[in-house]
C-alpha positions as CSV (number, residue, x, y, z in Angstrom):
1,X,-0.3,0.0,0.1
2,X,1.1,3.2,-0.5
3,X,0.8,5.4,3.1
4,X,1.6,9.1,1.1
5,X,-1.2,8.6,-1.2
6,X,-3.8,11.0,-0.3
7,X,-6.8,9.6,-2.5
8,X,-6.8,6.6,-0.4
9,X,-8.9,6.4,2.6
10,X,-7.1,4.7,4.5
11,X,-3.7,5.9,6.1
12,X,-1.3,3.5,7.7
13,X,2.1,5.5,8.0
14,X,1.3,8.7,10.3
15,X,3.8,10.8,12.3
16,X,2.6,14.4,13.1
17,X,5.0,15.2,15.4
18,X,8.1,14.0,13.2
19,X,8.7,18.1,11.3
20,X,9.6,16.6,8.2
21,X,7.0,14.3,7.4
22,X,4.3,17.0,9.3
23,X,5.9,19.7,6.3
24,X,5.9,17.0,3.4
25,X,2.8,14.9,4.0
26,X,1.1,15.6,7.1
27,X,-0.1,18.9,7.2
28,X,-2.3,19.0,3.6
29,X,-4.0,15.6,4.6
30,X,-4.7,17.2,8.6
31,X,-5.8,20.6,7.0
32,X,-8.5,18.7,4.8
33,X,-10.0,16.4,7.0
34,X,-10.5,19.4,9.1
35,X,-12.5,21.9,6.8
36,X,-14.5,18.9,6.1
37,X,-15.0,18.1,10.0
38,X,-15.9,21.9,10.6
39,X,-19.2,21.7,8.4
40,X,-20.1,18.3,9.3
41,X,-20.3,19.3,12.9
42,X,-22.2,22.9,12.5
43,X,-24.6,20.9,10.5
44,X,-24.5,18.2,13.5
45,X,-24.9,20.7,16.2
46,X,-27.8,22.7,14.1
47,X,-30.0,19.5,14.1
48,X,-29.3,18.9,17.9
49,X,-29.8,22.3,19.1
50,X,-33.1,23.5,16.8
51,X,-35.9,22.3,19.3
52,X,-34.6,25.5,21.2
53,X,-36.1,27.6,18.1
54,X,-38.8,24.9,17.3
55,X,-40.5,25.1,21.2
56,X,-40.4,28.8,20.9
57,X,-42.4,28.6,17.3
58,X,-45.0,25.9,18.6
59,X,-45.4,28.1,21.7
60,X,-46.3,30.9,18.7
61,X,-47.8,29.1,16.6
62,X,-50.7,28.0,19.1
63,X,-49.7,24.0,19.4
64,X,-51.9,22.8,22.2
65,X,-48.7,22.3,24.5
66,X,-48.0,24.1,27.6
67,X,-44.6,25.9,28.4
68,X,-43.5,23.0,30.9
69,X,-44.3,20.4,28.3
70,X,-42.3,22.4,25.8
71,X,-39.1,22.8,27.5
72,X,-39.4,18.8,28.4
73,X,-38.5,18.7,24.0
74,X,-35.8,20.7,24.7
75,X,-34.5,19.1,27.5
76,X,-34.6,15.6,26.1
77,X,-32.7,16.6,23.2
78,X,-30.6,17.6,25.3
79,X,-30.0,14.3,27.5
80,X,-30.0,12.8,24.5
81,X,-27.1,14.1,22.8
82,X,-25.3,14.3,25.6
83,X,-25.8,10.2,25.9
84,X,-25.1,10.0,22.5
85,X,-21.8,11.4,22.7
86,X,-20.4,8.5,25.5
87,X,-20.2,6.2,22.6
88,X,-18.9,8.3,19.9
89,X,-16.1,9.3,22.2
90,X,-15.2,5.4,21.4
91,X,-15.7,5.1,18.0
92,X,-13.3,6.8,15.9
93,X,-10.3,3.7,17.5
94,X,-13.2,1.4,16.0
95,X,-14.6,2.4,13.1
96,X,-12.4,5.3,11.3
97,X,-12.5,8.8,11.5
98,X,-13.9,8.7,7.7
99,X,-16.2,6.2,8.2
100,X,-17.4,7.6,11.5
101,X,-17.8,10.9,10.4
102,X,-19.7,10.3,7.3
103,X,-22.4,7.9,8.6
104,X,-23.1,9.8,11.4
105,X,-23.8,12.9,9.3
106,X,-25.7,11.1,7.1
107,X,-28.0,9.5,9.9
108,X,-29.1,13.6,10.8
109,X,-31.3,13.2,7.9
110,X,-33.4,10.7,9.8
111,X,-34.4,13.1,12.2
112,X,-34.3,16.5,10.2
113,X,-36.8,14.2,8.0
114,X,-38.7,13.1,10.4
115,X,-39.2,16.8,12.5
116,X,-40.4,18.3,9.5
117,X,-43.5,15.6,9.1
118,X,-44.2,15.7,12.6
119,X,-44.2,19.8,12.7
120,X,-47.1,19.5,9.5
121,X,-49.5,18.1,12.6
122,X,-49.8,20.0,15.5
123,X,-52.9,17.7,16.2
124,X,-49.8,14.8,16.8
125,X,-49.4,13.9,20.7
126,X,-46.5,15.0,22.8
127,X,-44.6,11.5,22.8
128,X,-44.4,12.2,18.7
129,X,-42.3,15.0,19.4
130,X,-40.6,13.8,22.0
131,X,-40.0,10.7,20.1
132,X,-38.1,13.1,17.6
133,X,-36.3,15.4,20.2
134,X,-34.7,12.0,21.3
135,X,-33.9,11.0,17.4
136,X,-32.0,14.7,17.0
137,X,-29.3,13.9,19.7
138,X,-27.9,12.0,17.2
139,X,-26.2,15.4,16.5
140,X,-25.0,16.2,19.8
141,X,-23.0,13.0,19.8
142,X,-21.1,13.9,16.8
143,X,-19.0,16.2,18.7
144,X,-17.5,13.5,20.6
145,X,-16.3,11.5,17.6
146,X,-15.5,14.5,15.5
147,X,-13.3,16.2,18.3
148,X,-11.3,12.5,19.0
149,X,-10.9,12.1,15.1
150,X,-9.1,15.8,14.7
151,X,-7.4,15.3,17.5
152,X,-5.2,12.5,16.2
153,X,-4.3,14.5,12.9
154,X,-2.6,17.1,14.1
155,X,0.9,17.5,16.9
156,X,0.1,18.5,20.1
157,X,1.8,21.9,19.1
158,X,-0.9,22.6,17.0
159,X,-4.1,20.8,18.9
160,X,-5.1,24.3,21.1
161,X,-6.3,25.9,17.6
162,X,-6.9,22.8,15.0
163,X,-9.6,21.5,18.3
164,X,-10.5,25.5,19.0
165,X,-11.2,25.7,14.9
166,X,-13.6,22.1,14.7
167,X,-14.8,23.1,17.9
168,X,-15.4,27.1,17.5
169,X,-16.5,26.6,13.9
170,X,-18.5,23.3,14.2
171,X,-20.6,25.4,17.0
172,X,-21.4,28.1,14.8
173,X,-24.3,25.2,14.2
174,X,-26.5,26.5,17.2
175,X,-26.3,30.4,15.6
176,X,-26.6,29.3,12.1
177,X,-29.6,27.5,13.2
178,X,-30.8,30.5,15.1
179,X,-30.5,32.6,12.0
180,X,-31.5,29.9,9.3
181,X,-34.8,27.9,11.2
182,X,-36.5,31.7,11.5
183,X,-35.3,32.6,8.2
184,X,-36.9,29.6,6.7
185,X,-39.8,29.1,8.2
186,X,-41.3,32.3,6.6
187,X,-41.0,31.1,2.9
188,X,-42.7,28.2,1.1
189,X,-39.1,26.5,0.5
190,X,-40.1,23.2,-1.4
191,X,-43.5,24.5,-2.9
192,X,-46.2,22.0,-2.6
193,X,-43.2,18.9,-1.5
194,X,-43.0,21.3,1.8
195,X,-46.5,21.2,2.6
196,X,-49.0,24.0,3.4
197,X,-48.0,27.2,6.3
198,X,-49.6,28.1,9.5
199,X,-50.7,31.6,10.5
200,X,-49.0,32.4,13.7
201,X,-50.9,33.2,16.9
202,X,-48.8,35.5,18.4
203,X,-46.0,37.3,17.8
204,X,-42.8,36.2,16.1
205,X,-39.4,37.3,14.8
206,X,-35.7,36.6,13.3
207,X,-32.8,38.7,13.2
208,X,-34.0,41.4,11.6
209,X,-37.2,42.1,13.9
210,X,-40.6,41.4,14.6
211,X,-42.9,39.0,12.6
212,X,-46.8,39.8,13.2
213,X,-49.3,37.8,14.1
214,X,-51.2,36.5,11.2
215,X,-48.5,35.7,9.2
216,X,-48.2,32.1,6.9
217,X,-45.5,30.2,8.9
218,X,-44.0,27.1,7.3
219,X,-42.5,25.2,11.0
220,X,-42.0,22.0,9.3
221,X,-38.8,23.3,6.8
222,X,-37.0,23.8,10.6
223,X,-36.2,20.1,10.1
224,X,-36.4,20.0,6.5
225,X,-33.8,22.6,5.2
226,X,-31.2,20.7,6.8
227,X,-31.5,18.0,3.8
228,X,-29.8,20.9,1.9
229,X,-26.8,20.6,3.2
230,X,-26.8,17.1,4.7
231,X,-26.2,15.1,1.6
232,X,-23.9,17.1,-0.4
233,X,-21.2,16.7,3.0
234,X,-21.8,13.2,3.5
235,X,-20.8,12.6,0.1
236,X,-17.7,15.2,0.6
237,X,-16.9,13.3,3.9
238,X,-16.7,10.0,2.4
239,X,-15.0,11.0,-1.1
240,X,-12.1,13.7,1.2
241,X,-11.5,11.9,4.6
242,X,-9.5,9.3,6.1
243,X,-9.2,6.4,8.6
244,X,-5.8,6.6,10.1
245,X,-4.9,3.4,11.0
246,X,-2.3,4.2,13.5
247,X,-5.5,4.8,15.5
248,X,-7.9,2.9,14.0
249,X,-6.0,-0.1,13.1
250,X,-8.9,-2.6,13.3
251,X,-12.0,-1.4,11.6
252,X,-13.1,-3.9,9.4
253,X,-14.5,-3.2,5.9
254,X,-16.7,0.1,5.6
255,X,-20.2,-2.2,6.2
256,X,-18.5,-4.1,9.2
257,X,-17.5,0.0,11.0
258,X,-20.7,1.1,10.1
259,X,-22.5,-1.9,12.0
260,X,-20.0,-1.1,15.0
261,X,-21.5,2.2,14.8
262,X,-25.1,2.2,14.6
263,X,-24.7,-0.6,17.2
264,X,-23.2,1.3,20.0
265,X,-25.3,4.4,19.0
266,X,-28.9,2.1,19.1
267,X,-27.7,1.1,22.8
268,X,-27.5,4.8,24.0
269,X,-30.9,5.1,23.5
270,X,-31.9,2.4,25.5
271,X,-30.3,4.3,28.7
272,X,-31.8,7.9,27.5
273,X,-35.4,6.6,26.8
274,X,-35.3,4.9,30.6
275,X,-34.3,7.7,32.4
276,X,-36.4,9.7,30.9
277,X,-39.3,7.6,31.3
278,X,-38.4,7.2,35.3
279,X,-37.5,11.3,35.1
280,X,-40.2,13.4,33.0
281,X,-43.8,13.9,34.8
282,X,-47.0,12.1,34.0
283,X,-48.4,11.3,31.5
284,X,-45.0,11.0,29.4
285,X,-42.8,9.3,32.8
286,X,-43.4,8.5,36.1
287,X,-41.6,11.5,37.5
288,X,-40.1,9.8,39.8
289,X,-35.9,10.8,39.8
290,X,-34.7,14.1,40.7
291,X,-33.0,15.6,37.7
292,X,-29.5,15.4,40.2
293,X,-29.7,11.6,40.9
294,X,-31.0,10.7,36.9
295,X,-28.3,12.4,35.5
296,X,-25.9,10.2,36.9
297,X,-27.4,7.7,36.6
298,X,-27.9,7.9,33.0
299,X,-24.0,8.6,32.6
300,X,-23.2,5.2,34.8
301,X,-26.1,2.9,32.6
302,X,-24.6,4.6,29.1
303,X,-20.9,3.1,30.0
304,X,-22.6,0.1,31.4
305,X,-24.1,-0.9,28.3
306,X,-20.8,-0.1,26.5
307,X,-18.7,-2.6,28.4
308,X,-21.4,-5.2,28.5
309,X,-22.6,-4.8,25.3
310,X,-18.9,-4.4,23.5
311,X,-17.9,-7.9,22.0
312,X,-14.7,-9.5,20.6
313,X,-12.1,-7.1,18.7
314,X,-14.6,-4.3,20.0
315,X,-14.7,-5.2,23.2
316,X,-10.5,-5.3,23.5
317,X,-11.0,-1.7,21.7
318,X,-14.1,-0.1,24.8
319,X,-11.2,-1.6,27.6
320,X,-8.3,-0.4,26.3
321,X,-10.0,3.2,26.0
322,X,-11.5,2.3,29.7
323,X,-8.5,3.2,31.0
324,X,-8.9,7.0,31.3
325,X,-11.2,6.8,34.0
326,X,-8.1,5.2,36.8
327,X,-6.9,8.8,35.5
328,X,-7.8,12.0,37.9
329,X,-7.0,14.2,35.6
330,X,-9.8,13.1,33.0
331,X,-12.2,14.0,36.2
332,X,-10.4,17.5,36.5
333,X,-10.8,18.3,33.0
334,X,-14.3,16.7,32.9
335,X,-15.5,19.5,35.6
336,X,-13.7,22.4,33.8
337,X,-15.3,21.3,30.6
338,X,-18.8,21.6,32.0
339,X,-17.6,24.7,32.9
340,X,-17.0,26.2,29.1
341,X,-18.7,24.1,26.8
342,X,-21.5,23.0,29.3
343,X,-22.5,26.4,30.1
344,X,-22.3,26.9,25.9
345,X,-25.0,24.5,24.9
346,X,-26.5,24.9,28.0
347,X,-27.7,28.7,27.7
348,X,-27.8,28.3,24.0
349,X,-30.4,25.8,24.5
350,X,-32.8,27.7,27.4
351,X,-32.3,31.4,26.6
352,X,-34.8,31.6,23.3
353,X,-37.4,30.0,25.5
354,X,-36.2,32.0,28.8
355,X,-36.1,35.7,26.9
356,X,-39.9,34.5,25.8
357,X,-41.6,33.6,29.1
358,X,-39.4,36.4,31.4
359,X,-39.4,39.3,28.9
360,X,-42.6,38.3,26.9
361,X,-45.0,39.2,29.9
362,X,-45.5,41.8,32.2
363,X,-45.0,41.0,35.9
364,X,-48.1,42.5,37.7
365,X,-49.3,42.1,41.2
366,X,-52.9,41.0,41.7
367,X,-55.3,42.4,44.4
368,X,-53.8,39.8,47.1
369,X,-50.1,41.1,45.8
370,X,-49.3,37.8,44.3
371,X,-47.3,38.7,41.0
372,X,-49.1,37.1,38.0
373,X,-47.4,36.4,34.9
374,X,-49.6,35.8,32.1
375,X,-50.3,39.6,30.8
376,X,-48.4,39.6,27.8
377,X,-46.2,42.3,26.9
378,X,-46.8,44.5,24.4
379,X,-42.9,46.0,24.5
380,X,-41.1,42.5,24.4
381,X,-38.1,41.4,22.8
382,X,-38.7,38.9,20.1
383,X,-36.4,36.0,21.3
384,X,-35.7,34.8,17.5
385,X,-34.1,38.3,17.1
386,X,-31.7,38.3,19.6
387,X,-31.1,34.8,20.8
388,X,-28.4,34.2,18.1
389,X,-26.2,36.7,19.6
390,X,-24.4,34.6,22.3
391,X,-23.7,31.7,20.8
392,X,-22.6,33.5,17.8
393,X,-19.8,34.7,20.2
394,X,-18.9,31.9,21.8
395,X,-18.6,30.0,18.8
396,X,-16.5,33.1,17.2
397,X,-14.2,33.3,20.2
398,X,-13.2,29.5,20.6
399,X,-10.6,29.4,18.5
400,X,-9.2,32.8,19.8
401,X,-9.1,30.7,23.0
402,X,-7.3,27.6,21.8
403,X,-4.7,30.4,20.1
404,X,-3.5,32.3,23.7
405,X,-3.2,28.9,25.2
406,X,-1.3,27.7,22.6
407,X,1.0,30.6,23.5
408,X,0.8,30.9,27.3
409,X,-0.8,27.6,28.6
410,X,-4.4,26.6,28.7
411,X,-4.9,26.7,32.6
412,X,-4.3,30.3,33.4
413,X,-6.5,31.1,30.4
414,X,-9.6,28.7,32.0
415,X,-8.8,30.1,35.5
416,X,-9.2,33.6,34.0
417,X,-12.7,33.0,32.1
418,X,-13.8,31.6,34.9
419,X,-13.3,34.5,37.5
420,X,-15.3,36.3,35.1
421,X,-17.9,33.7,34.5
422,X,-18.6,33.5,38.5
423,X,-19.1,37.2,38.4
424,X,-21.2,37.6,35.2
425,X,-23.2,34.8,35.9
426,X,-24.5,36.5,39.6
427,X,-25.0,39.7,37.6
428,X,-27.3,37.7,35.2
429,X,-29.3,36.0,38.3
430,X,-29.7,39.6,39.5
431,X,-31.1,41.2,36.3
432,X,-33.7,38.2,35.8
433,X,-34.8,39.0,39.5
434,X,-35.5,42.6,38.7
435,X,-36.9,41.9,35.4
436,X,-39.0,39.0,36.7
437,X,-40.6,41.5,39.4
438,X,-41.2,44.3,37.0
439,X,-44.2,45.5,34.8
440,X,-42.0,46.7,31.8
441,X,-39.4,44.1,32.1
442,X,-37.8,45.0,28.6
443,X,-35.9,48.2,30.6
444,X,-34.1,45.3,31.8
445,X,-33.2,43.5,28.5
446,X,-29.9,45.1,27.7
447,X,-28.8,44.4,30.9
448,X,-29.4,41.0,30.8
449,X,-28.1,40.4,27.0
450,X,-25.0,42.3,27.7
451,X,-24.0,40.1,30.6
452,X,-25.0,37.2,28.7
453,X,-22.7,37.8,25.6
454,X,-19.9,38.2,28.3
455,X,-21.1,34.6,29.9
456,X,-21.0,33.2,26.0
457,X,-17.5,34.8,25.3
458,X,-15.9,33.3,28.5
459,X,-17.5,30.4,27.8
460,X,-15.9,30.0,24.5
461,X,-12.4,31.4,25.4
462,X,-12.1,28.8,28.1
463,X,-13.5,26.0,25.8
464,X,-10.3,26.8,23.7
465,X,-7.9,26.4,26.3
466,X,-9.5,23.3,27.8
467,X,-9.0,21.6,24.7
468,X,-4.9,22.8,24.8
469,X,-4.7,21.4,28.5
470,X,-6.2,18.1,27.6
471,X,-3.5,18.2,24.3
472,X,-0.9,18.8,27.2
473,X,-2.1,16.8,30.3
474,X,-2.9,13.3,28.3
475,X,-0.8,11.1,25.6
476,X,-2.0,10.7,22.0
477,X,-3.9,7.4,23.2
478,X,-5.7,9.1,25.3
479,X,-6.3,12.7,24.7
480,X,-9.2,11.6,21.9
481,X,-10.9,9.5,24.2
482,X,-10.6,12.2,27.1
483,X,-11.8,14.8,24.7
484,X,-15.0,12.8,23.7
485,X,-15.4,11.5,27.4
486,X,-15.7,15.3,28.9
487,X,-17.3,16.6,25.7
488,X,-20.4,13.7,26.6
489,X,-21.0,14.8,30.1
490,X,-20.5,18.5,29.4
491,X,-23.0,18.2,27.2
492,X,-25.4,17.6,29.8
493,X,-25.5,21.1,30.0
494,X,-28.0,21.2,27.2
495,X,-30.7,19.3,29.5
496,X,-29.7,20.7,33.1
497,X,-30.2,24.5,32.2
498,X,-33.0,24.6,30.2
499,X,-34.4,21.9,33.3
500,X,-33.4,24.1,36.0
501,X,-33.7,27.8,34.3
502,X,-37.5,26.4,33.9
503,X,-38.1,25.4,37.1
504,X,-37.0,28.3,38.7
505,X,-38.7,30.6,36.8
506,X,-42.1,28.0,37.5
507,X,-40.8,28.8,41.4
508,X,-40.6,32.4,40.8
509,X,-36.9,32.3,41.2
510,X,-35.0,32.4,38.2
511,X,-32.0,34.0,39.7
512,X,-31.4,31.0,41.8
513,X,-30.2,28.9,38.8
514,X,-27.5,31.6,38.0
515,X,-26.5,31.9,41.5
516,X,-26.2,28.2,41.5
517,X,-24.0,28.1,38.6
518,X,-21.6,31.1,39.6
519,X,-21.1,28.8,43.0
520,X,-20.2,25.8,40.9
521,X,-17.8,28.0,38.8
522,X,-16.0,29.3,41.9
523,X,-15.4,26.0,43.1
524,X,-14.2,24.7,39.7
525,X,-11.6,27.7,40.0
526,X,-10.4,26.3,42.7
527,X,-10.0,23.1,41.3
528,X,-8.0,24.3,38.5
529,X,-5.3,26.4,40.5
530,X,-4.9,23.5,42.3
531,X,-4.3,20.5,40.0
532,X,-2.5,22.7,37.2
533,X,-1.1,26.2,38.6
534,X,-0.1,26.4,42.2
535,X,3.0,26.1,42.6
536,X,3.6,21.9,44.1
537,X,1.0,21.3,40.9
538,X,1.5,17.4,39.1
539,X,1.0,18.6,35.9
540,X,2.2,22.5,35.4
541,X,0.3,24.1,32.7
542,X,1.7,26.5,32.6
């Protein structure tokens, strides 16, 4: 086999730390894989995150569900995407980078089309929409395999920048979705094939302002629109990406590799469905578990299922990669990654509905002096006009975080952004308190959005710094699985944030959610200093 032949899918000779090899051969191949990986990951994020916007529009179109029921759709997509990341973090070694990225990108067509079909039927039961939200989690899982894959292509000195680009530009899927989805809903994109429009019951919006009630809206395009990019992208992944045999020595032929991916991804749905059934209230579930019990149980069930269900060579690969769990730095970096990516994706999921609920209503006391939150606010800002700004900033600065960290060290950057996030989160809580007690909450909106942008910017820069730290702390064999694992746990932020913020809004105390986040960030700031910055740290970074 000609190991330097770029037209071949499998590459047996890969030495990115060898300067000569990198300049003559490796650099070109690595960057080609990176540039294809980014738009594929972007679409994964878009399909995963689209329920944050869809739920707002379902509310505006008068779908027969309560706000609490709509919050569950965002939360279900969040938990599913997070759980899918656990097997996804192991896929590259078992199935190969090209095989994995191609198939997991093509698999997004199913939830995209299914969601488009379901949204044409407001009369369908809630569980149908919950099923589509669960299925959209495939897009969330893709991040772990994508990051694990790209980390194997680049030398350590460039990993912060490469992973920052992959994650940062890939995370533009959240922003792209928040801009594209409201836009494609305004036009009959697919003519007679795309179904009929429905009239808005309440005012909606997009990035250029409000859309008045009564306007025809094709909500189904929120799903269907992604088909236009997913088909060409899947083809590009197949013909343009590579499997590194030094990382994935026993993938088997593509059909065998695909079978491994489908098998492990299918297994991930089982703990998600089981946990959601125990967690969600009736009529969807039993409502037996608290969220803080449900999430660890879900993670444990997913990990155990992978361990028990793997067979043959797959079992050996899983066992090798389970070695990361005996390393204490896996756990410290997991906590730090929750601070950065967990915050980014959690706030991205929760922000549109939070804006709608807090600023869309006047908060006026009744005759008994009890605050009521039901009177529509005529001066309400549209969630769909503003919600994209925070994720846009967070994604845009992520490569900068990786680049700075390559220069000065990951942990010192993480320390600075953690301190900023403590202060910004506490301030957001205070502003939310003021808005939720005001008959004119829009007066507090600019302060609210400004502080949220600070939170998103800090989480984005910190995300780049944690990528760099993982590449510095772990060897090449462990760095990929650690990136996948930490991203899996952090992705539960997409479940925790909408649920926690939703619960506290319902209780009339939205500020408590953000005061809690501030305490968590402060604890992680101390953790980061203890492990990586203090004078006697085992691994000084820097």
